C-alpha positions, -999 to +999 in steps of 0.1 A: -388+463-279-357+463-265-351+439-235-348+470-208-382+482-227-364+517-232-367+515-272-394+504-299-382+490-333-404+495-362-400+484-399-412+509-426-419+488-453-421+518-480-386+534-472-366+506-461-358+516-427-363+507-391-371+536-365-361+535-334-385+550-309-377+559-275-405+550-249-388+573-223-390+605-246-420+592-269-398+603-299-381+586-326-347+591-320-330+570-350-336+559-384-315+527-395-312+516-433-321+480-440-330+455-472-359+462-491-394+461-478-389+455-442-419+439-428-411+427-393-387+430-363-377+404-335-353+409-307-332+388-287-326+389-249-291+402-258-304+430-278-299+417-315-327+425-338-336+404-369-354+425-396-370+404-424-367+424-456-398+412-478-385+427-512-362+413-537-334+416-514-346+383-501-324+386-466-325+395-429-309+423-412-292+418-381-288+452-361-269+455-328-294+473-304-269+467-271-260+503-274-271+537-291-270+544-318-281+512-333-258+495-359-260+472-385-240+439-376-247+417-408-272+407-432-281+371-437-293+358-471-326+336-467-356+324-490-378+343-513-398+372-499-391+366-462-422+382-444-420+372-410-394+365-382-393+352-347-368+341-321-368+315-298-373+319-262-333+313-253-325+335-283-303+309-300-324+305-332-346+329-355-371+313-377-380+332-408-412+325-429-404+328-469-434+339-485-424+332-521-403+299-516-430+281-491-405+277-465-388+285-433-352+294-428-336+289-395-307+313-384-283+304-355-279+338-337-245+327-326-229+332-361-258+346-379-258+319-405-284+297-417-285+265-402-294+234-426-316+234-454-350+255-452-380+239-438-408+233-464-441+245-455-476+251-473-481+279-499-473+314-489-463+314-453-466+350-441-461+344-401-442+327-375-444+326-337-428+311-307-444+296-274-424+284-245-442+250-235-440+245-197-425+214-188-450+185-174-445+164-143-447+128-145-440+099-123-434+064-126-441+034-099-424-002-107-438-031-087-422-065-091-438-099-081-426-120-053-387-127-054-384-163-072-376-192-048-353-206-076-325-197-095-333-187-130-371-183-121-389-154-145-399-122-121-425-098-137-420-059-133-450-038-139-446-001-144-475+025-137-470+060-153-490+092-141-487+128-151-503+161-142-525+164-171-534+128-179-516+097-188-482+103-205-481+084-240-446+067-245-429+035-235-411+023-206-381+002-211-361-022-185-327-025-188-308-055-176-275-046-157-243-056-176-229-078-148-252-099-126-248-101-090-225-127-074-245-154-057-243-155-020-222-181-002-226-194+034-194-206+053-193-242+058-209-255+087-183-267+116-176-304+120-197-319+150-179-318+182-166-353+196-154-353+231-119-365+238-115-403+255-080-394+266-076-385+301-067-347+310-031-340+322-026-334+360-004-306+355-014-272+366+007-251+342+001-242+307+008-267+278+029-284+267+028-306+293+060-317+310+047-350+318+040-378+296+002-387+295-009-423+308-021-444+282-061-445+277-078-476+293-080-504+273-115-518+267-103-552+287-075-552+311-046-580+303-050-613+322-027-615+354+008-634+349+012-667+362 
């Protein structure tokens, strides 16, 4: 079906065509010739239709359905007898089940070329389907032991992971920062206060004092002169 729902595309195996069916008028409005024995059609959100041709052509026909009439963009060679094709939800890849070569081919829809080697699978793959898996929500709680009292002492971290549908599987990795934090330093303590034994200046003005200060008293006065 087209992205707007106005057309349905049907692969006609015996006559090697794709019918374009209008859902507005309920009639077939076009027949498009494709490869041998088309068996499956998948449409991307931008209007590209991928047709798996399961006959001897071993190809996928890419149709441009973005406008009417529908035209052939290109033909992509794949594995032997491609039976089915499906596109990813984002439309970036088309996966083709190759029945006779027991593989799955991956087509990049941006360039319409095969990406990498075919993916080997079991015998006779006849179908392929895509599903969009919803993202799960998980939370991680990290708890540390008390801070060490000395530099270089080990610290234990414990991580607990919880999810919305059970306990998630996997590992939690702790990474050490590339640069260690600089140790904190305290300013040096000021020297103890010592009271001066020199007498104060008698001048009321600001320093420097214009008058010489008297000498400090000695412990014992000199003896009187005789």
